[in-house]
C-alpha positions as CSV (number, residue, x, y, z in Angstrom):
1,M,-9.7,8.3,-9.4
2,S,-12.6,7.2,-10.6
3,E,-12.9,4.5,-13.3
4,V,-16.4,5.9,-14.5
5,F,-14.4,9.8,-15.0
6,E,-11.6,7.2,-16.9
7,V,-14.4,5.8,-19.3
8,Y,-15.9,9.4,-19.6
9,E,-12.5,10.6,-20.5
10,H,-11.5,8.3,-23.1
11,H,-15.1,8.6,-24.7
12,Y,-14.0,12.4,-25.0
13,C,-10.3,12.4,-26.0
14,E,-11.4,9.6,-28.7
15,L,-14.3,12.3,-30.1
16,S,-12.2,15.4,-29.5
17,A,-9.7,13.5,-31.8
18,N,-12.3,12.8,-34.6
19,L,-13.6,16.1,-34.5
20,S,-10.2,17.6,-35.3
21,S,-9.6,15.7,-38.1
22,Y,-13.1,16.5,-39.4
23,C,-12.5,20.1,-38.2
24,T,-9.3,19.9,-40.6
25,A,-11.2,17.7,-43.8
26,A,-13.9,20.4,-43.5
27,T,-11.2,23.1,-44.5
28,V,-10.4,22.1,-47.9
29,L,-14.2,21.1,-48.6
30,D,-16.8,22.7,-50.1
31,G,-20.5,22.8,-51.3
32,E,-22.5,19.5,-50.1
33,Q,-19.9,18.3,-48.6
34,K,-18.6,21.2,-46.4
35,K,-22.0,21.2,-45.2
36,Q,-22.5,17.5,-44.0
37,K,-19.1,17.8,-42.5
38,I,-20.4,20.8,-40.7
39,S,-23.4,19.1,-39.5
40,E,-21.4,15.8,-38.2
41,I,-18.9,18.2,-36.2
42,K,-22.0,20.3,-34.9
43,T,-23.7,16.5,-33.4
44,G,-20.0,15.7,-31.7
45,L,-19.8,19.1,-30.3
46,D,-23.3,18.2,-28.8
47,D,-22.0,14.9,-27.6
48,A,-18.7,16.3,-26.4
49,H,-20.2,18.7,-24.1
50,G,-23.2,15.7,-22.7
51,L,-19.2,14.0,-21.8
52,L,-17.8,16.9,-20.2
53,Q,-21.1,17.6,-18.2
54,K,-21.0,13.9,-17.6
55,M,-17.1,14.4,-16.3
56,D,-18.3,17.6,-14.0
57,L,-20.9,15.7,-12.1
58,E,-18.6,12.5,-11.4
59,A,-15.4,15.0,-10.2
60,R,-17.7,16.6,-8.1
61,S,-19.2,13.4,-6.6
62,L,-15.6,12.2,-5.0
63,S,-13.5,13.2,-2.4
64,P,-12.4,16.2,-2.2
65,S,-8.5,15.8,-3.4
66,A,-9.7,13.7,-6.4
67,K,-11.9,16.3,-7.2
68,A,-9.5,18.8,-7.0
69,T,-7.3,17.1,-9.3
70,L,-9.9,15.6,-12.2
71,L,-11.4,19.5,-12.2
72,A,-8.1,20.5,-13.2
73,K,-8.2,18.4,-15.8
74,L,-11.5,19.3,-16.6
75,R,-10.6,22.6,-17.1
76,E,-8.3,21.6,-19.6
77,Y,-10.7,19.5,-21.5
78,K,-12.8,22.4,-21.6
79,T,-10.2,24.6,-23.5
80,D,-10.1,22.2,-25.9
81,F,-13.8,21.6,-26.6
82,N,-13.9,25.7,-26.6
83,S,-11.0,25.6,-29.4
84,L,-13.2,23.0,-31.1
85,K,-16.2,24.8,-30.9
86,N,-14.5,28.4,-31.9
87,E,-13.2,26.2,-35.1
88,S,-16.8,25.0,-35.9
89,K,-17.7,28.5,-35.7
90,R,-15.2,30.0,-37.8
91,L,-16.1,26.9,-40.4
92,T,-19.7,28.1,-40.5
93,S,-19.1,31.7,-40.8
94,A,-19.7,32.4,-44.5
95,N,-17.5,35.7,-44.9
96,T,-14.7,33.7,-43.1
97,N,-14.9,30.9,-45.0
98,L,-14.6,32.7,-48.3
99,A,-12.0,35.3,-46.9
100,A,-9.8,31.9,-45.8
101,R,-10.5,30.5,-49.6
102,D,-9.6,33.8,-51.3
103,Q,-6.7,33.6,-49.0
104,L,-5.7,30.3,-49.6
105,L,-5.9,30.6,-53.6
106,E,-3.8,33.5,-53.6
107,S,-0.9,32.0,-51.8
108,G,-1.5,28.4,-53.0
109,M,-1.8,26.8,-49.9
110,A,-4.7,24.7,-50.5
111,D,-2.6,22.2,-48.9
112,P,-4.4,20.9,-45.5
113,L,-1.3,20.0,-43.7
114,L,-0.2,23.6,-44.6
115,V,-3.6,25.4,-43.3
116,S,-4.2,22.9,-40.2
117,N,-0.8,23.3,-38.5
118,D,-2.7,24.4,-35.3
119,Q,-5.3,21.6,-35.7
120,R,-2.6,19.1,-36.1
121,G,-1.2,20.0,-32.9
122,R,-4.2,20.1,-30.8
123,L,-4.9,16.6,-32.5
124,L,-1.8,15.2,-31.3
125,M,-1.9,16.5,-28.0
126,T,-5.4,15.1,-27.8
127,T,-4.2,11.6,-29.2
128,E,-1.5,11.7,-26.6
129,R,-4.5,12.4,-23.7
130,L,-6.3,9.7,-25.0
131,N,-3.6,6.5,-24.9
132,Q,-2.6,8.2,-21.1
133,S,-6.8,7.8,-20.7
134,T,-6.1,4.2,-22.5
135,D,-3.0,3.5,-20.3
136,R,-5.1,4.4,-16.9
137,I,-8.0,2.0,-17.9
138,K,-5.8,-0.8,-18.5
139,E,-4.2,-0.5,-15.5
140,S,-7.7,-0.1,-13.1
141,R,-8.7,-3.0,-15.1
142,R,-5.3,-4.7,-14.1
143,T,-5.9,-3.4,-10.7
144,M,-9.1,-4.9,-10.5
145,L,-8.5,-8.4,-11.4
146,E,-5.4,-8.7,-9.4
147,T,-8.1,-7.4,-6.7
148,E,-10.2,-10.2,-7.5
149,E,-8.0,-12.9,-7.3
150,L,-7.3,-11.5,-3.5
151,G,-10.8,-11.8,-2.7
152,V,-10.9,-15.3,-4.4
153,S,-8.0,-16.5,-2.3
154,I,-9.0,-15.0,0.6
155,L,-12.5,-16.6,0.3
156,Q,-10.9,-20.1,-0.3
157,N,-8.7,-20.0,2.6
158,L,-12.1,-19.0,4.8
159,H,-13.4,-21.8,3.4
160,Q,-10.6,-23.7,4.2
161,Q,-10.5,-22.7,7.8
162,R,-14.7,-23.1,8.4
163,Q,-13.7,-26.6,7.6
164,S,-11.3,-26.7,10.1
165,L,-13.7,-25.2,12.7
166,L,-16.0,-28.0,11.8
167,H,-13.6,-30.6,12.1
168,A,-12.3,-29.4,15.1
169,N,-16.2,-29.2,17.0
170,N,-16.5,-32.3,15.3
171,T,-13.9,-33.4,17.3
172,I,-15.0,-32.0,20.4
173,H,-18.3,-33.7,20.2
174,D,-16.5,-37.1,19.8
175,V,-14.3,-36.2,22.7
176,D,-17.9,-35.3,25.1
177,D,-19.7,-38.3,24.0
178,N,-16.2,-40.3,25.3
179,V,-16.5,-38.5,28.5
180,S,-20.0,-38.9,29.0
181,R,-19.5,-42.6,28.8
182,S,-16.7,-42.9,30.6
183,K,-18.3,-40.8,33.7
184,K,-21.4,-42.9,33.1
185,I,-19.1,-46.4,33.5
186,L,-17.0,-44.8,36.8
187,T,-21.0,-44.3,38.0
188,S,-21.7,-47.7,37.7
189,M,-18.4,-48.9,39.2
190,S,-18.8,-46.8,42.4
191,R,-22.3,-47.7,42.7
192,R,-21.4,-51.5,42.3
193,M,-18.5,-50.6,45.2
194,S,-20.8,-49.1,47.5
195,R,-23.3,-51.5,47.2
196,N,-20.0,-54.7,47.6
197,K,-19.2,-53.0,50.7
198,C,-22.9,-52.6,52.4
199,I,-22.9,-56.2,51.4
200,I,-19.6,-57.1,53.2
201,G,-20.5,-54.9,55.8
202,S,-23.9,-56.8,56.2
203,I,-21.9,-60.1,56.3
204,V,-19.1,-59.5,58.3
205,A,-21.7,-58.0,61.1
206,I,-24.0,-61.0,60.7
207,L,-20.2,-63.1,61.5
208,V,-19.8,-61.2,64.7
209,L,-23.4,-61.6,65.6
210,A,-22.8,-65.4,65.4
211,I,-19.2,-65.8,67.1
212,I,-20.9,-63.4,70.2
213,F,-24.1,-65.9,70.2
214,I,-21.7,-68.9,69.9
215,L,-19.4,-67.5,72.9
216,Y,-22.5,-67.0,74.9
217,F,-24.1,-70.3,74.4
218,K,-20.7,-72.1,75.2
219,L,-20.6,-69.8,78.6
220,T,-23.6,-70.6,80.0
221,H,-23.8,-74.2,79.3
């Protein structure tokens, strides 16, 4: 469900409910008051028509499955809009207004609660849709908050993992440094051992030569 569509839907339902109440009130008004109320109805119808166009554009921009659902709902709103439009035309028709007024006076049904049964039914239906739209918006907001909380939790986990990786990286560097120092120490010890071996070998060779020389000197004399 598109959140943008739901916002337009919510505004349309509010406007439709207001227009229904305007039509009900205009039925029992006359003179300038009635003209003013009809003018307000026409302005509201223009706004409602604009909202329907925006809803249509938004629905057609969605995926095929979501588009089909929203367009079906939009057809209901267009039917409701046409009903309001027809009611507005009836109110602006002088002959129809006179006939309706005469009929009301003759039958003694000037009470708007008796005249506007159909309008009240439409108002109740629009109010119900408005409540449903409000519930959907609240549900969308709740889902949005839950998603935001989940995103914050994921970011915190990623930050902790990054700190762990940085710590492990520092530990590896320390180990590398220790290994390098150990290698240097072992290399130095190995060189010293080689040098000591050479020195000992030289001393042994000199001693052997000295012994041979002494034996030779004694045997020849």
